[in-house]
C-alpha positions in Angstrom: 4.9 -82.1 16.0 5.4 -78.6 14.6 6.2 -76.1 17.4 6.5 -72.4 17.0 8.7 -70.8 19.7 8.6 -67.1 20.0 11.3 -65.4 22.1 12.7 -61.9 22.6 15.8 -63.5 24.0 18.1 -65.3 21.5 21.7 -65.4 20.3 23.8 -63.4 20.2 22.4 -62.4 23.6 24.2 -64.3 26.4 22.1 -65.2 29.4 20.4 -68.1 31.1 17.1 -67.7 29.1 18.9 -67.9 25.8 20.9 -71.0 26.9 17.7 -72.6 28.1 15.8 -72.0 24.9 18.7 -73.1 22.6 19.1 -76.4 24.6 15.4 -76.9 24.5 15.2 -76.5 20.8 18.1 -78.9 20.4 16.5 -81.6 22.5 13.1 -81.1 20.9 14.7 -81.5 17.4 16.6 -84.6 18.5 13.2 -86.0 19.7 11.8 -85.6 16.2 9.9 -82.4 16.6 10.0 -79.5 14.1 10.7 -76.3 16.0 10.4 -72.9 14.2 11.9 -70.0 16.2 10.8 -66.4 15.9 13.5 -64.2 17.5 14.7 -60.6 17.3 17.4 -61.3 14.6 14.6 -61.7 12.1 13.4 -58.1 12.5 14.6 -54.6 12.6 15.7 -54.0 16.2 16.6 -51.3 18.7 18.6 -51.7 21.9 16.6 -52.2 25.1 16.6 -48.9 27.0 19.1 -49.1 29.9 20.1 -52.7 29.1 23.0 -52.7 26.6 23.4 -56.0 24.7 19.7 -56.7 24.5 18.1 -55.9 21.2 14.3 -55.9 20.8 12.2 -56.2 17.7 10.6 -53.0 16.4 6.9 -53.3 15.3 7.1 -57.1 14.5 3.4 -57.9 14.3 3.0 -57.9 10.5 6.0 -60.1 9.8 5.2 -62.4 12.8 1.7 -62.8 11.4 3.0 -63.7 8.0 5.4 -66.3 9.5 2.8 -68.0 11.7 0.2 -68.0 9.0 2.6 -69.8 6.8 3.9 -72.2 9.3 0.5 -73.3 10.8 2.2 -74.9 13.9 0.6 -77.6 16.0 1.6 -75.8 19.2 2.7 -72.2 20.0 4.9 -71.3 22.9 5.6 -67.7 23.9 8.8 -67.7 25.9 9.1 -64.0 26.8 7.1 -60.9 27.6 8.8 -58.5 25.2 7.6 -57.0 21.9 7.6 -60.4 20.1 5.8 -62.0 23.0 3.1 -59.4 23.0 2.7 -59.6 19.2 2.4 -63.4 19.3 -0.1 -63.2 22.2 -2.2 -60.7 20.1 -2.0 -63.0 17.1 -3.2 -66.1 19.0 -6.1 -64.2 20.7 -7.2 -62.7 17.4 -7.4 -66.2 15.8 -8.7 -68.0 18.8 -5.5 -70.2 19.1 -4.4 -71.8 22.3 -0.8 -71.2 23.5 1.6 -71.7 26.4 4.0 -69.2 28.0 6.9 -69.2 30.4 8.0 -67.1 33.3 11.8 -66.9 33.0 12.7 -63.6 34.6 11.4 -61.5 37.5 11.3 -58.3 35.4 8.9 -56.6 37.9 11.6 -56.9 40.5 14.2 -55.6 38.1 12.1 -52.7 37.2 11.6 -51.9 40.9 15.4 -52.0 41.4 16.3 -50.0 38.3 13.4 -47.5 38.0 11.5 -47.8 41.3 8.4 -49.1 39.5 6.1 -50.6 42.2 6.1 -54.4 42.2 2.4 -54.4 42.2 2.3 -52.5 38.9 4.9 -54.8 37.2 3.1 -58.0 38.3 -0.2 -56.6 37.3 1.1 -56.2 33.7 2.7 -59.6 33.7 -0.5 -61.2 35.2 -2.4 -59.6 32.3 0.1 -61.0 29.8 -0.1 -64.5 31.0 -3.8 -64.7 31.8 -5.0 -66.2 28.5 -2.1 -68.8 28.5 -3.1 -72.4 28.7 -0.1 -73.1 30.7 2.5 -70.8 32.3 5.8 -72.8 32.7 7.7 -71.9 35.8 11.2 -73.3 36.7 11.0 -73.4 40.5 8.3 -74.3 43.0 9.0 -71.2 45.1 8.5 -68.9 42.1 5.3 -70.9 41.3 4.0 -70.3 44.8 4.9 -66.6 44.6 3.0 -66.2 41.3 0.0 -68.1 42.7 -0.1 -65.6 45.6 0.0 -62.7 43.1 -3.1 -64.1 41.3 -1.4 -66.0 38.3 -3.3 -69.0 37.1 -2.6 -72.1 34.9 0.9 -72.4 36.4 2.9 -75.5 35.4 6.1 -76.8 37.1 9.1 -77.0 34.7 12.8 -77.3 35.3 16.1 -76.8 33.5 19.2 -78.9 32.8 22.9 -78.8 32.2 25.2 -80.1 29.5 27.3 -82.5 31.5 29.5 -83.3 28.5 30.5 -79.7 27.9 30.9 -78.9 31.6 33.0 -81.9 32.6 33.9 -83.0 36.1 37.3 -82.4 37.8 37.9 -83.9 41.2 40.6 -81.3 41.9 40.9 -77.6 41.1 42.4 -77.1 37.6 44.9 -74.5 36.5 43.7 -71.9 34.1 46.7 -70.3 32.3 45.1 -66.9 31.4 44.7 -66.2 35.1 48.3 -67.0 36.0 49.2 -67.6 39.6 46.5 -66.3 41.9 46.0 -66.3 45.6 43.6 -69.0 46.7 40.8 -69.6 47.3 39.4 -68.4 44.0 35.8 -67.3 44.2 34.1 -67.0 40.8 31.0 -65.1 39.5 29.5 -65.7 36.1 26.7 -63.6 34.7 25.6 -60.2 33.4 27.3 -57.4 35.3 24.1 -55.6 36.0 22.0 -54.4 39.0 19.6 -57.4 39.1 22.4 -59.8 39.7 23.3 -58.2 43.0 27.0 -58.5 42.0 28.1 -55.9 44.5 27.3 -58.2 47.4 30.0 -60.5 46.0 32.5 -57.8 45.1 32.2 -56.1 48.6 32.4 -59.3 50.5 35.4 -59.6 52.8 36.9 -62.9 51.6 40.5 -64.1 51.3 42.0 -65.1 48.0 41.0 -63.8 44.6 37.6 -62.8 43.1 37.1 -63.5 39.4 34.2 -62.2 37.2 33.1 -63.6 33.8 30.6 -61.5 32.1 29.7 -58.1 30.7 27.0 -55.6 31.3 25.9 -52.0 32.0 27.7 -51.8 35.4 31.0 -53.2 34.2 33.0 -50.0 33.7 32.0 -48.5 37.0 32.6 -51.7 39.0 36.0 -52.2 37.4 37.0 -48.8 38.6 35.7 -49.4 42.1 37.1 -52.9 42.5 40.5 -53.0 40.7 41.8 -56.1 42.6 39.1 -58.2 41.0 40.1 -60.2 37.9 37.7 -59.3 35.0 37.6 -61.9 32.2 34.8 -60.4 30.1 32.6 -62.7 27.9 34.0 -66.1 27.2 33.0 -69.0 24.9 31.2 -71.7 26.7 34.0 -74.2 26.3 36.4 -71.7 27.7 34.0 -70.9 30.5 34.0 -74.6 31.5 37.8 -74.3 32.2 37.2 -71.2 34.4 34.6 -73.1 36.4 37.0 -75.9 36.9 39.7 -73.5 38.1 37.5 -72.0 40.9 37.4 -73.2 44.5 33.8 -71.9 44.9 31.2 -70.3 42.7 29.3 -67.3 44.2 25.7 -66.6 43.2 24.6 -63.4 44.9 21.4 -62.9 42.9 18.0 -62.5 44.7 16.0 -62.1 41.5 16.9 -65.1 39.2 14.1 -67.6 38.8 16.6 -70.5 38.4 20.3 -69.8 37.8 21.8 -72.1 35.1 25.3 -71.0 35.9 25.1 -72.7 39.3 24.4 -76.0 37.5 27.3 -75.4 35.1 29.7 -74.8 38.0 28.5 -77.8 39.9 28.8 -80.0 36.9 32.5 -79.1 36.8 32.7 -80.0 40.5 32.8 -76.4 41.9 30.5 -75.9 44.9 28.1 -73.0 45.0 27.6 -70.4 47.6 24.3 -68.5 47.5 21.5 -66.8 49.4 18.5 -69.0 50.3 16.2 -67.6 47.6 14.1 -68.9 44.7 16.8 -70.2 42.2 19.4 -71.5 44.7 16.7 -73.2 46.8 15.7 -75.2 43.7 19.2 -76.0 42.6 20.8 -76.6 46.0 18.1 -76.9 48.5 16.1 -79.6 50.1 13.9 -79.3 53.1 15.1 -81.2 56.2 12.8 -83.0 58.6 12.8 -80.0 61.0 11.7 -77.7 58.1 15.1 -76.0 57.6 16.7 -75.9 54.2 19.5 -78.4 53.5 22.3 -78.0 51.0 23.3 -80.3 48.2 26.3 -79.3 46.1 27.0 -76.1 47.9 25.8 -73.9 50.8 23.0 -71.4 51.4 23.1 -68.7 54.0 21.7 -65.1 54.5 25.4 -64.0 54.8 27.1 -64.7 51.5 30.5 -64.8 53.1 29.3 -67.5 55.5 27.9 -69.4 52.5 31.3 -69.2 50.7 33.2 -70.6 53.7 30.7 -73.4 54.0 30.8 -74.2 50.3 34.6 -74.7 50.5 34.0 -77.7 52.7 31.7 -79.4 50.2 33.4 -82.2 48.3 33.6 -81.6 44.5 32.0 -85.0 43.7 28.9 -84.0 45.7 28.5 -80.8 43.6 28.8 -82.9 40.4 26.3 -85.5 41.7 23.7 -82.8 42.4 24.2 -81.4 38.9 23.6 -84.8 37.4 20.0 -84.7 38.8 19.2 -82.1 36.2 19.1 -83.1 32.5 17.9 -81.3 29.4 16.3 -84.5 28.2 14.1 -84.7 31.3 13.4 -80.9 31.2 12.4 -81.2 27.6 10.0 -84.0 28.2 8.3 -82.0 30.9 8.1 -79.0 28.5 6.5 -81.1 25.7 4.0 -82.5 28.1 2.8 -79.0 29.0 2.2 -77.9 25.4 -1.4 -77.6 24.1 -2.8 -77.9 20.7 -3.2 -74.6 18.9 -6.1 -76.0 16.9 -8.2 -79.1 17.2 -6.4 -80.8 14.3 -3.2 -80.7 16.3 -4.6 -83.0 19.1 -3.2 -86.2 17.5 0.3 -84.7 17.2 0.3 -83.6 20.8 -0.9 -87.0 22.1 2.2 -88.6 20.5 4.3 -86.2 22.6 3.1 -87.6 25.9 5.9 -87.5 28.5 7.7 -90.8 29.2 8.6 -90.0 32.8 5.8 -91.3 35.1 6.8 -88.7 37.7 5.4 -86.0 35.4 1.7 -85.6 34.9 0.9 -84.6 31.3 -1.2 -81.5 30.8 -4.7 -82.3 29.6 -6.1 -80.6 26.6 -7.7 -77.2 27.2 
């Protein structure tokens, strides 16, 4: 099957959306599909206002039209709601083509935090963007329910995975030479150093030992000045990052706005338990509902007090964190993704029928 994937998030950007899409393309290609990606590096770009490190395509519609007209894909998936996403949406509507989309990021929540844009306004725009989609792929059940309550339709449950070979398991905490000798326990944060990650909740937390941050972002300089005792490692290659995960006693995930949180799975795959708030992403990655209706914890700890969650996570055996991570695979996530695709044109029906998901626990999306 020929699949066109359009995304405003792509390398050299470093974030969970980029990781998800790169792994998805790799798995789809291994399964025999042809995936053509339209991404910002193919266009003239400008930095996203207020978000250093994110470049957006400038007036991409003409070139995007030329590419899609030439490719004639069987299925079209629009991964993001940026300039390329809107251009691809317009292209499909003008030609009467069916397409799918994904809800990766709570940008309305970010806009509210960064610029005080009312949530209702942000979700109104996003609801309009996704309205003509034949299937809006959502990574967690809690986000899916939230979007349903906000009037979104055609929502489809998806999930993500983790590369368990790259992020290998260690049953004991490993040394990491660049950090030298540090006071234990070592609490690690990995992600963009920006307002939507709620990183200050981690940095301000009264906790013994050493805090380590891997990542860059718009708040980096100011936070380094305010928290000089924190070890700042900047941006690391993924193979190097795996070593840092393995060196940590716990992994702290303070975000309230992430729809999933791949970094939690990466840490857990290395055996490092996660401490997080009981919100959308962590509830999917760590949570399970107990018989009395309260959230349970698998591979880490959830609590409204991040410090409390960190202490609880330290008691979680490393093999339990690894076992939970093993429940998420990119192969399974990719089969679900393929099952949700729709034919852009009637002639693509046969190609999509051959992509029927193999996992009987997943119900394939019927043709729209």
